[in-house]
C-alpha positions as CSV (number, residue, x, y, z in Angstrom):
1,X,-6.0,-87.8,-22.8
2,X,-1.7,-87.8,-21.6
3,X,0.2,-89.9,-24.3
4,X,-2.3,-89.5,-26.5
5,X,-3.0,-86.9,-29.3
6,X,-7.1,-87.3,-30.0
7,X,-6.9,-88.3,-33.0
8,X,-6.4,-92.5,-33.8
9,X,-5.0,-94.4,-36.6
10,X,-8.2,-94.6,-38.6
11,X,-9.0,-90.8,-38.2
12,X,-11.1,-90.1,-35.2
13,X,-11.6,-87.9,-33.4
14,X,-11.7,-88.4,-29.6
15,X,-11.3,-85.2,-28.3
16,X,-14.6,-84.6,-30.6
17,X,-16.0,-87.6,-30.1
18,X,-15.7,-88.4,-26.8
19,X,-18.7,-91.1,-26.1
20,X,-17.3,-93.0,-29.0
21,X,-16.0,-96.1,-27.6
22,X,-12.6,-97.0,-29.7
23,X,-10.1,-100.2,-29.0
24,X,-6.9,-99.5,-30.5
25,X,-5.6,-103.4,-31.8
26,X,-2.6,-106.1,-34.1
27,X,-5.2,-105.5,-37.4
28,X,-2.7,-109.1,-38.0
29,X,-5.7,-110.5,-35.6
30,X,-8.5,-107.6,-36.2
31,X,-9.6,-105.9,-38.9
32,X,-9.7,-101.7,-38.8
33,X,-12.2,-100.5,-38.9
34,X,-14.2,-104.0,-37.5
35,X,-17.3,-103.6,-35.4
36,X,-16.4,-105.0,-32.0
37,X,-17.9,-106.7,-28.8
38,X,-15.5,-106.3,-26.2
39,X,-16.5,-108.5,-23.0
40,X,-17.2,-105.9,-19.6
41,X,-16.9,-102.7,-22.5
42,X,-19.9,-103.2,-24.6
43,X,-20.2,-102.2,-28.9
44,X,-16.0,-100.2,-30.3
45,X,-14.4,-99.4,-33.5
46,X,-11.4,-101.5,-33.1
47,X,-10.0,-97.8,-34.6
48,X,-6.3,-97.6,-33.6
49,X,-2.6,-99.4,-33.5
50,X,0.1,-99.5,-30.4
51,X,2.8,-99.9,-30.5
52,X,2.9,-102.0,-27.8
53,X,-0.8,-103.8,-29.1
54,X,0.6,-107.1,-30.9
55,X,-1.3,-109.6,-31.2
56,X,-3.4,-111.2,-28.8
57,X,-4.1,-107.9,-27.0
58,X,-6.2,-104.7,-26.8
59,X,-6.6,-100.9,-25.2
60,X,-9.7,-99.7,-24.6
61,X,-9.3,-96.0,-24.4
62,X,-11.7,-94.8,-20.9
63,X,-12.7,-90.8,-20.8
64,X,-10.5,-90.0,-17.7
65,X,-7.9,-91.1,-15.9
66,X,-10.3,-93.0,-13.4
67,X,-12.7,-94.6,-15.4
68,X,-9.2,-96.4,-16.5
69,X,-7.9,-97.3,-13.3
70,X,-11.6,-98.8,-12.2
71,X,-11.3,-100.7,-15.4
72,X,-8.3,-102.4,-14.9
73,X,-5.2,-105.5,-16.6
74,X,-7.6,-108.2,-17.2
75,X,-8.0,-111.2,-19.5
76,X,-11.3,-110.1,-21.4
77,X,-13.2,-111.9,-24.9
78,X,-13.9,-109.4,-28.1
79,X,-15.8,-110.6,-30.8
80,X,-16.1,-109.1,-34.8
81,X,-19.0,-108.3,-34.5
82,X,-18.5,-107.4,-38.6
């Protein structure tokens, strides 16, 4: 995972839980720890932050670079479930 330590801001260890769906969020928009539904990605945990994640932007954790490229950069809807 180049550019990622594998442990999120909320302590989720992506190395130990590689199938966990996690998104990075701006906590002033989506509270950390929230369960969310992301269009085209599914249900995930708002479990990380990032310097470039401000306002209505999210960053989706993908297991591989190929997965990230296949998903691409796009406008999606995110629904907070709880």
